[in-house]
C-alpha angles and dihedrals in degrees: 000000000000119000130190112211119197110189126139096195101097097206095044091046091054092047094050094043093050091048093050093047090050086051088057098253124137108236136193114187131202135182096192125066095214093053091046091052091049089052092050090051093050101043147025125262130179095207138015122213105194132188112202107214102058132133124283101352118029125221094255091055092047095054093041090056094044094051090046092058092045100259105148099179107149112257136195121193115220106189147142090230101112103171121116089234090058091047091051092046091052093054093042089056091055106268117157094208141002122214119190121215131272097047138156116255090230089059089054089049091051092051092049090050089051090054090049091054094042095052097030093241094153122119091256126036117200118201137158093351093311135101124223118198106191099187092050093042091231140131116201118205112180101312095332119106118206114200119215137190115259096248092045088056092048092050092049091047091053091051091049091051088054101039112173095015123116107241124193126215089248091055091051091050092047094051104033105036117062102163136075095267097088112182126226124244088254089059091052090051089052091053091052091046089054092048091052090057091060093067135060090213127060110247099161121079116198107220104199113238093000112060138252137319125205115214126186103211 
């Protein structure tokens, strides 16, 4: 699991980063909001840990922009802002959790684990009697292993993270593709068509004019 950490306190950043690495997470750390936002735009992260009062672009502005463009990467604020108005603002902007400083590292760990369970970010996702292994691009049904293409696995993983939500082709492109080879909507429809063929049940609803919705029956 890859985490972006935005924290401008040098000592605290080092403490959190070391703790997360020891907990077997992959971490990229930034002191500057603008550089963190550039990194998010250029790569893929499973979770964002965002301080608010950081140089250039603050954590509130970063998450507001990301949610506006359809980026739904889970985010936890870690901040010294303790007022109820700040807490409410963080959640209104689309944060998944809000952790006030100072905090125990084990509390941070518990909140990350909650996000992992909530969004099914674990290495293996079990659903409807099957097992999906995103990193290996495999679906395991009984003892049968179905191999998938990398992008098919990434598209399926994104749908599973957002079960029950209507997702447009543009949102899929924004959150799954991070290189210069941007696919067309027709290509996205082909990926979904291929994913449908992997299952004996229909998990994808086609919402006319809006996109697709993945439902675990």
